C-alpha positions in Angstrom: -10.0 -14.2 -11.6 -11.2 -11.7 -13.7 -10.1 -9.7 -16.6 -11.0 -5.9 -15.9 -14.2 -5.3 -18.2 -17.2 -4.1 -16.2 -20.5 -6.3 -16.6 -22.8 -4.0 -14.1 -22.4 -0.8 -12.1 -23.9 -1.2 -8.6 -25.1 0.6 -5.7 -24.4 0.1 -2.3 -27.9 -0.1 -0.5 -27.0 -0.5 3.1 -24.0 -1.3 5.3 -24.3 -2.7 8.8 -21.0 -2.2 10.8 -18.7 -1.1 12.5 -15.6 -3.1 12.4 -16.5 -5.6 9.5 -19.1 -4.6 7.1 -22.2 -6.3 5.8 -22.5 -4.2 2.5 -25.8 -4.8 0.2 -25.4 -3.7 -3.3 -28.2 -3.5 -5.7 -27.2 -4.5 -9.1 -28.6 -6.0 -12.3 -27.8 -9.4 -12.3 -29.9 -12.1 -12.2 -29.3 -13.4 -9.0 -30.4 -16.8 -9.6 -27.4 -17.3 -11.7 -25.0 -16.1 -8.8 -23.9 -19.2 -6.1 -23.6 -18.5 -2.4 -19.6 -18.1 -2.2 -19.3 -16.7 -5.6 -16.7 -13.6 -6.1 -17.6 -10.6 -7.6 -15.2 -8.0 -7.9 -16.6 -4.8 -6.5 -14.3 -1.5 -8.0 -11.5 -4.2 -8.2 -12.5 -5.4 -4.9 -12.8 -9.3 -4.7 -15.4 -10.0 -2.1 -17.5 -13.0 -1.5 -21.4 -13.3 -1.9 -23.0 -14.5 1.2 -26.5 -13.4 0.7 -28.6 -12.3 -2.3 -32.1 -11.3 -3.2 -34.8 -14.3 -3.8 -36.3 -15.1 -7.3 -38.8 -11.9 -8.3 -37.3 -9.2 -6.1 -35.1 -6.7 -7.8 -31.5 -7.7 -7.9 -29.2 -7.7 -4.9 -26.0 -9.4 -3.1 -24.5 -8.9 0.1 -21.4 -9.5 0.8 -18.8 -8.9 4.3 -15.9 -6.4 4.1 -13.2 -6.8 6.3 -11.9 -4.0 8.3 -8.1 -4.6 7.0 -10.1 -4.5 3.5 -11.8 -1.4 4.2 -8.4 0.3 5.2 -6.4 -0.4 2.4 -9.1 0.5 0.1 -10.3 3.8 -1.6 -13.1 5.0 0.6 -16.3 3.5 -1.3 -17.7 2.1 1.4 -20.8 4.4 1.8 -24.4 4.1 1.5 -25.1 5.3 -2.5 -22.0 4.9 -3.7 -21.8 3.2 -7.2 -19.4 0.2 -8.0 -18.1 -1.3 -11.0 -19.3 -4.8 -10.9 -17.5 -7.9 -12.6 -18.7 -11.6 -12.0 -15.4 -14.0 -11.9 -14.1 -15.4 -15.1 -15.0 -18.9 -16.1 -13.6 -21.7 -18.2 -14.0 -20.6 -22.0 -15.1 -16.8 -21.1 -13.4 -14.3 -23.6 -10.3 -12.7 -21.7 -11.1 -9.0 -23.1 -8.9 -7.0 -20.8 -6.1 -8.4 -18.8 -5.6 -10.7 -15.7 -7.0 -9.1 -12.9 -6.9 -10.8 -9.5 -9.1 -8.0 -7.3 -6.4 -7.9 -5.0 -5.7 -3.9 -4.4 -2.1 -3.0 -4.3 -2.6 0.2 -3.3 -5.0 3.6 -3.3 -4.1 6.3 -5.7 -5.5 9.7 -6.3 -7.0 11.6 -9.6 -4.4 14.5 -10.2 -6.6 16.0 -13.2 -8.8 15.1 -16.1 -9.5 16.8 -19.5 -10.7 16.3 -22.6 -8.7 14.8 -25.7 -10.8 14.4 -28.6 -13.6 12.3 -28.0 -11.7 10.9 -24.6 -10.8 11.9 -21.7 -7.2 12.0 -20.3 -6.7 11.5 -16.7 -3.5 11.7 -14.4 -3.5 9.7 -11.8 -0.9 9.8 -8.8 0.4 6.6 -6.9 2.7 5.8 -4.2 6.1 5.3 -4.9 5.8 1.7 -3.9 4.2 0.8 -6.8 6.1 3.1 -9.4 8.4 0.1 -10.7 4.9 -1.8 -11.6 3.7 0.9 -13.8 4.6 1.0 -17.4 3.9 3.1 -20.9 1.6 0.7 -22.5 1.2 -1.6 -19.9 -2.1 -2.7 -18.1 -3.2 -1.1 -14.8 -6.9 -1.7 -13.3 -8.6 1.3 -11.8 -11.5 0.7 -9.4 -11.5 -2.6 -11.5 -11.4 -1.2 -14.9 -8.9 -2.9 -17.2 -6.8 0.2 -18.7 -3.8 0.9 -21.0 -1.0 3.6 -19.4 -0.2 6.0 -21.8 2.8 7.6 -20.0 4.5 7.7 -17.0 6.4 10.1 -14.8 8.4 9.6 -11.3 8.6 12.5 -9.0 10.1 13.3 -5.5 6.9 12.5 -4.1 5.7 9.5 -6.1 4.6 8.3 -9.5 2.0 10.0 -12.0 0.6 8.1 -14.9 -2.1 8.9 -17.4 -4.7 6.9 -19.0 -7.6 7.7 -21.9 -11.1 6.8 -21.0 -13.3 6.5 -24.3 -16.8 7.4 -24.4 -17.8 3.7 -24.1 -16.0 3.5 -21.0 -17.2 6.7 -19.2 -20.7 5.8 -19.9 -20.5 1.7 -18.9 -18.5 2.4 -15.4 -18.0 5.1 -12.7 -14.9 6.5 -14.4 -16.6 8.7 -16.9 -17.5 10.2 -12.7 -14.3 10.8 -11.4 -13.6 14.1 -9.5 -10.1 15.3 -9.1 -8.7 14.5 -5.9 -10.8 11.6 -5.5 -9.2 8.0 -4.2 -9.2 4.6 -6.9 -8.4 1.5 -6.2 -4.8 0.6 -7.9 -3.8 -2.8 -9.0 -1.1 -3.5 -10.8 -0.1 -6.0 -13.4 0.1 -9.4 -12.1 2.8 -10.4 -14.5 5.3 -7.0 -13.4 4.6 -8.2 -9.9 5.9 -11.8 -10.6 8.7 -10.3 -13.0 9.5 -7.9 -10.0 10.0 -11.3 -7.4 11.8 -12.9 -9.7 14.4 -10.3 -10.3 14.6 -10.2 -6.5 15.5 -13.8 -6.0 17.9 -13.7 -9.0 19.5 -10.5 -7.1 19.7 -12.9 -4.1 21.3 -15.6 -5.6 
């Protein structure tokens, strides 16, 4: 489980494929504290550590990314791409954002961005299948970052929503470099997912 509070921005150093990918990610983490088999969210995708740097080496860890994951996530699996990183929540850690599973629900894209005082307001478009799970003042995870939804607009071709990125978020995550048309990983609030399922079951009874 994660919180959507990014603790490092890593960079993809190498990719071995095709098909399932072995991805090596450079990071600032002390990898002696990372266990083999540990979970790390990489721009919102929960992945398992299968290799890591030796003590004294520049930090890196490796993960295996299945073809299924590649097909269902944003086009981030290229060498040189920066990724938002978050290590799994431990008992006693502060829940600073909201509950994040690291299971991507869909891919959205940036419609527009513009300055809003000291912040940047960004509009995203998402598939209609996710429309019911995004609400004003609710939580959403974008490329692994916990954000609050400003407003939502439903349209014939799908749904659009806006968020504000404060200067700190832009400085310590990849979201400061978002460009119009760029694809992003979207995870809806897990509580919204369960509420929808409860309503479906209630309607069948």
